GUZAMAR-528475 format. One record per residue: residue in three letters; x, y, z of N, C-alpha, C, CB in turn. Coordinates in Angstrom, 2 decimals, always signed. Atoms other than C-alpha are relative to their C-alpha. Glycine has a CB too. Layout:
// GUZAMAR-528475
{'Ala',{X,Y,Z},{X,Y,Z},{X,Y,Z},{X,Y,Z}}
...
This chain:
// GUZAMAR-528475
{'Met',{+0.85,-1.14,+0.24},{+14.62,-14.60,+17.99},{-1.04,+0.04,+1.11},{-0.66,-0.07,-1.39}}
{'Thr',{+1.02,-0.14,-1.03},{+12.28,-13.22,+20.64},{-1.03,+1.01,-0.46},{+0.61,+0.42,+1.34}}
{'Ala',{+1.09,-0.91,+0.33},{+8.97,-11.43,+20.38},{-0.47,+0.64,+1.29},{-1.17,-0.72,-0.73}}
{'Thr',{+0.53,-0.68,-1.17},{+7.53,-8.87,+22.73},{-1.48,-0.31,+0.12},{+0.24,+1.53,-0.09}}
{'Asn',{+1.42,+0.27,-0.17},{+4.20,-9.84,+24.23},{-0.70,+1.27,+0.45},{-0.22,-1.13,+1.02}}
{'Asp',{+0.80,-1.18,-0.33},{+1.37,-7.46,+25.19},{+0.37,+0.62,+1.33},{-1.44,-0.37,+0.00}}
{'Thr',{-0.36,-0.54,-1.31},{+2.72,-7.04,+28.71},{+1.38,+0.61,+0.00},{-0.09,-1.09,+1.04}}
{'Gly',{-1.31,-0.62,+0.10},{+6.08,-5.80,+27.46},{+1.15,-0.96,+0.22},{+0.10,+1.10,+0.97}}
{'Gly',{-1.06,+0.99,-0.20},{+8.03,-8.97,+28.28},{+0.36,-0.67,-1.30},{-0.43,-1.03,+1.03}}
{'Ser',{-0.40,+0.74,+1.19},{+9.80,-11.23,+25.86},{-0.40,-1.45,+0.14},{+1.50,+0.13,-0.24}}
{'Thr',{+0.34,+1.41,+0.04},{+8.59,-14.64,+24.86},{+0.73,-0.62,-1.18},{-1.54,-0.22,-0.12}}
{'Pro',{-0.66,+0.62,+1.14},{+10.31,-17.15,+22.61},{-0.91,+0.03,-1.22},{+0.40,-1.44,+0.33}}
{'Ala',{+0.76,-0.03,+1.25},{+9.18,-16.71,+19.01},{+0.09,-1.37,-0.67},{+0.52,+1.11,-0.96}}
{'Glu',{-0.08,+1.24,+0.78},{+8.67,-19.43,+16.45},{+1.46,-0.26,-0.35},{-0.89,+0.08,-1.29}}
{'Pro',{-1.35,+0.28,+0.47},{+11.88,-21.24,+15.60},{+0.15,+0.56,-1.41},{+0.31,-1.54,+0.03}}
{'Glu',{-0.23,-0.58,+1.33},{+13.47,-19.83,+12.46},{-0.58,-0.92,-1.06},{+1.52,+0.22,-0.24}}
{'Leu',{+0.70,+0.78,+1.02},{+11.08,-21.11,+9.81},{+0.21,+0.61,-1.36},{-1.49,-0.10,+0.32}}
{'Gly',{+0.01,-0.48,+1.37},{+11.33,-20.88,+6.08},{-1.41,+0.44,-0.36},{+0.51,-1.07,-0.97}}
{'Tyr',{+1.30,-0.50,+0.42},{+8.50,-19.17,+4.22},{-0.99,-1.13,-0.25},{+0.15,+0.85,-1.25}}
{'Glu',{+0.92,+1.08,+0.37},{+7.00,-22.37,+2.84},{-0.48,-0.78,+1.22},{+0.68,-0.95,-0.99}}
{'Glu',{+0.38,+0.73,-1.20},{+7.05,-24.15,+6.19},{-0.96,+0.82,+0.86},{+1.25,-0.38,+0.82}}
{'Ala',{+0.89,-0.87,-0.78},{+5.49,-21.18,+7.99},{-1.37,+0.09,-0.65},{+0.61,+1.41,+0.15}}
{'Arg',{+1.28,-0.08,+0.73},{+2.80,-20.90,+5.29},{-0.79,-1.28,+0.16},{+0.24,+0.29,-1.50}}
{'Glu',{+0.70,+1.28,-0.18},{+1.97,-24.60,+5.54},{-0.57,-0.13,+1.41},{+0.94,-1.18,-0.29}}
{'Gln',{+0.48,+0.06,-1.38},{+1.73,-24.40,+9.33},{-1.17,+0.96,+0.21},{+1.13,+0.32,+0.98}}
{'Leu',{+1.10,-0.95,-0.09},{-0.48,-21.32,+9.01},{-1.26,-0.56,-0.64},{+0.39,+1.33,-0.67}}
{'Asn',{+1.16,+0.64,+0.64},{-2.76,-23.16,+6.58},{-0.61,-1.07,+0.90},{+0.42,-0.63,-1.35}}
{'Ala',{+0.50,+1.04,-0.91},{-3.03,-26.04,+9.07},{-0.75,+0.63,+1.17},{+1.17,-0.86,+0.52}}
{'Val',{+0.68,-0.70,-1.09},{-3.95,-23.59,+11.85},{-1.37,+0.48,-0.47},{+0.85,+1.18,+0.50}}
{'Val',{+1.27,-0.50,+0.54},{-6.65,-22.03,+9.66},{-0.99,-1.15,-0.17},{+0.22,+0.72,-1.35}}
{'Arg',{+0.89,+1.15,+0.17},{-8.07,-25.46,+8.80},{-0.55,-0.47,+1.34},{+0.73,-1.15,-0.70}}
{'Gln',{+0.46,+0.42,-1.34},{-8.22,-26.38,+12.50},{-1.03,+0.97,+0.54},{+1.19,-0.11,+0.97}}
{'Leu',{+0.95,-0.99,-0.49},{-9.96,-23.13,+13.38},{-1.32,-0.08,-0.74},{+0.58,+1.40,-0.12}}
{'Glu',{+1.23,+0.08,+0.81},{-12.45,-23.50,+10.53},{-0.79,-1.27,+0.29},{+0.35,+0.05,-1.47}}
{'Ser',{+0.70,+1.26,-0.25},{-13.27,-27.08,+11.50},{-0.88,+0.09,+1.24},{+0.99,-1.14,+0.15}}
{'Gly',{+0.81,-0.20,-1.20},{-14.62,-25.87,+14.85},{+0.23,-1.10,+1.02},{-1.46,+0.06,-0.35}}
{'Gly',{-0.07,+1.02,-1.03},{-15.17,-28.00,+17.92},{+1.09,+0.22,+1.03},{+0.20,-1.32,-0.63}}
{'Leu',{-1.07,-0.28,-0.96},{-12.35,-26.35,+19.88},{-0.55,+0.82,+1.15},{+1.18,+0.74,-0.68}}
{'Thr',{+0.37,-0.87,-1.12},{-12.61,-24.77,+23.28},{+0.46,+1.42,-0.33},{+0.63,-0.51,+1.34}}
{'Leu',{-0.40,-1.39,+0.21},{-12.29,-21.01,+23.46},{+1.49,+0.16,+0.26},{-0.80,+0.93,+0.91}}
{'Lys',{-1.43,-0.09,-0.34},{-8.89,-21.40,+25.12},{+0.86,-0.55,-1.13},{+0.30,-0.77,+1.31}}
{'Asp',{-0.76,+0.60,+1.10},{-7.65,-23.71,+22.35},{-0.09,+0.85,-1.26},{-0.51,-1.42,-0.29}}
{'Ser',{+0.17,-0.86,+1.18},{-9.09,-21.46,+19.65},{+0.88,+1.24,+0.10},{-1.48,+0.41,-0.15}}
{'Leu',{-0.84,-1.18,-0.18},{-7.34,-18.42,+21.10},{+1.48,-0.33,-0.14},{-0.26,+0.63,+1.36}}
{'Ala',{-1.40,+0.41,+0.12},{-4.04,-20.28,+21.37},{+0.36,-0.23,-1.47},{+0.27,-1.28,+0.82}}
{'Leu',{-0.25,+0.22,+1.43},{-4.33,-21.38,+17.73},{+0.03,+1.33,-0.75},{-1.08,-0.92,-0.59}}
{'Trp',{+0.05,-1.32,+0.65},{-5.26,-17.84,+16.66},{+1.33,+0.73,+0.21},{-1.18,+0.85,+0.55}}
{'Glu',{-1.26,-0.66,-0.30},{-2.17,-16.46,+18.42},{+1.15,-0.63,-0.76},{+0.28,-0.04,+1.49}}
{'Arg',{-1.04,+0.69,+0.79},{+0.02,-19.10,+16.77},{-0.10,+0.41,-1.46},{-0.13,-1.53,+0.13}}
{'Gly',{+0.20,-0.43,+1.38},{-1.50,-18.17,+13.41},{+0.51,+1.41,-0.23},{-1.47,-0.08,-0.36}}
{'Glu',{-0.50,-1.38,+0.11},{-0.70,-14.50,+14.03},{+1.52,+0.01,-0.07},{-0.48,+0.85,+1.19}}
{'Arg',{-1.46,+0.07,+0.03},{+2.93,-15.38,+14.77},{+0.50,-0.55,-1.34},{+0.53,-0.89,+1.16}}
{'Leu',{-0.40,+0.58,+1.28},{+3.16,-17.55,+11.66},{-0.22,+0.99,-1.14},{-0.79,-1.29,-0.27}}
{'Ala',{+0.26,-1.01,+1.02},{+1.61,-14.80,+9.55},{+1.10,+1.07,+0.01},{-1.39,+0.66,+0.22}}
{'Arg',{-1.10,-0.96,-0.09},{+4.29,-12.39,+10.84},{+1.28,-0.56,-0.61},{+0.26,+0.40,+1.46}}
{'Val',{-1.19,+0.64,+0.60},{+7.02,-14.87,+9.87},{-0.11,+0.07,-1.52},{+0.14,-1.48,+0.48}}
{'Cys',{+0.19,-0.05,+1.46},{+5.55,-15.09,+6.35},{+0.19,+1.43,-0.51},{-1.40,-0.52,-0.38}}
{'Glu',{-0.12,-1.40,+0.42},{+5.29,-11.29,+6.11},{+1.46,+0.45,+0.02},{-0.84,+0.90,+0.91}}
{'Glu',{-1.41,-0.37,-0.05},{+8.92,-10.90,+7.19},{+0.76,-0.56,-1.21},{+0.64,-0.50,+1.30}}
{'Trp',{-0.63,+0.59,+1.18},{+10.01,-13.29,+4.44},{-0.37,+0.77,-1.26},{-0.40,-1.48,-0.15}}
{'Leu',{+0.45,-0.72,+1.19},{+7.91,-11.46,+1.86},{+0.60,+1.40,-0.07},{-1.52,+0.08,-0.02}}
{'Glu',{-0.61,-1.33,-0.02},{+9.20,-8.05,+2.94},{+1.47,-0.08,-0.40},{-0.14,+0.64,+1.41}}
{'Gly',{-1.40,+0.19,+0.37},{+12.76,-9.34,+2.65},{+0.15,-0.25,-1.50},{+0.60,-1.17,+0.79}}
{'Ala',{-0.04,+0.27,+1.44},{+12.06,-10.65,-0.84},{-0.29,+1.27,-0.79},{-1.01,-1.11,-0.38}}
{'Arg',{+0.31,-1.26,+0.68},{+10.48,-7.33,-1.86},{+1.20,+0.95,+0.02},{-1.23,+0.68,+0.66}}
{'Ala',{-1.16,-0.88,-0.13},{+13.50,-5.42,-0.56},{+1.12,-0.44,-0.95},{+0.51,+0.02,+1.45}}
{'Lys',{-1.04,+0.50,+0.91},{+15.92,-7.67,-2.47},{-0.36,+0.27,-1.45},{+0.22,-1.49,+0.22}}
{'Leu',{+0.44,-0.27,+1.37},{+13.85,-7.29,-5.63},{+0.16,+1.48,-0.33},{-1.46,-0.44,-0.19}}
{'Ala',{-0.13,-1.43,+0.23},{+13.79,-3.52,-5.26},{+1.46,+0.39,-0.23},{-0.58,+0.79,+1.18}}
{'Val',{-1.43,-0.28,+0.16},{+17.59,-3.44,-4.86},{+0.47,-0.50,-1.36},{+0.83,-0.66,+1.14}}
{'Ala',{-0.42,+0.56,+1.29},{+18.08,-5.70,-7.87},{-0.52,+0.84,-1.16},{-0.49,-1.46,-0.14}}
{'Leu',{+0.57,-0.83,+1.06},{+15.75,-3.58,-10.00},{+0.68,+1.36,-0.06},{-1.50,+0.18,+0.20}}
{'Ala',{-0.68,-1.29,-0.04},{+17.45,-0.37,-8.86},{+1.40,-0.11,-0.60},{+0.09,+0.52,+1.45}}
{'Glu',{-1.33,+0.19,+0.57},{+20.86,-1.78,-9.78},{-0.06,-0.18,-1.51},{+0.69,-1.22,+0.64}}
{'Lys',{+0.17,+0.24,+1.43},{+19.56,-2.78,-13.21},{-0.42,+1.28,-0.72},{-1.03,-1.11,-0.23}}
{'Glu',{+0.53,-1.24,+0.55},{+17.94,+0.64,-13.76},{+1.13,+0.91,-0.47},{-0.85,+0.72,+1.05}}
{'Pro',{-1.02,-0.96,+0.44},{+20.01,+3.03,-15.89},{-0.07,+1.28,+0.82},{-0.17,+0.32,-1.50}}
{'Glu',{-0.06,-1.24,-0.79},{+21.15,+6.17,-14.03},{-0.82,+1.09,-0.67},{+1.46,+0.46,+0.17}}
{'Gly',{+0.72,-1.17,+0.48},{+18.87,+9.16,-14.34},{-1.29,-0.26,-0.73},{+0.86,+0.76,-0.86}}
{'Ser',{+1.24,+0.26,+0.72},{+15.87,+7.39,-15.87},{-1.22,+0.45,+0.79},{-0.12,-1.47,-0.34}}
{'Gly',{+1.06,-0.51,-0.85},{+13.71,+8.40,-12.89},{-1.18,-0.93,+0.21},{-0.49,+1.22,-0.57}}
{'Thr',{+1.16,+0.88,-0.17},{+11.39,+5.38,-13.02},{+0.06,-0.81,+1.29},{-0.11,-0.95,-1.17}}
{'Ala',{-0.12,+0.82,-1.23},{+12.71,+3.69,-9.87},{-0.92,+0.50,+1.09},{+1.45,+0.01,+0.51}}
{'Asp',{+0.86,-0.55,-1.05},{+10.70,+6.05,-7.63},{-1.46,+0.04,-0.39},{+0.46,+1.37,+0.36}}
{'Thr',{+1.38,-0.18,+0.41},{+7.53,+6.19,-9.71},{-0.73,-1.29,-0.34},{-0.04,+0.90,-1.18}}
{'Glu',{+0.64,+1.25,+0.38},{+6.88,+2.60,-10.72},{+0.42,-1.10,+0.96},{+0.36,-0.39,-1.43}}
{'Ala',{-0.28,+1.11,-0.90},{+6.59,-0.17,-8.15},{-0.09,-1.30,-0.77},{-0.98,-0.01,+1.20}}
{'Pro',{+0.04,+1.28,+0.71},{+7.36,-3.70,-9.36},{-1.12,-0.91,+0.47},{+1.31,-0.70,+0.16}}
{'Phe',{+1.07,+0.83,-0.52},{+4.42,-5.05,-7.30},{-1.17,+0.83,+0.38},{+0.46,-0.80,+1.16}}
């Protein structure tokens, strides 16, 4: 997987991480940033890593939401009309 950077080029993205692993790494990044004592360069690098990890988590959550929506739609009786009006989350 590759990600586009601000200059339009591609950079290697995080290795394919599971949701839990990405969340744990993101928590570790936040703890490091909150502890302080880092140089500006190190802080920015950690922030950027945190942003990438947050995107990985969001992608997992979006995938789970989509699967849940499909499962609920399949379970929904035809013509009830609630699939479009009531969100499960």
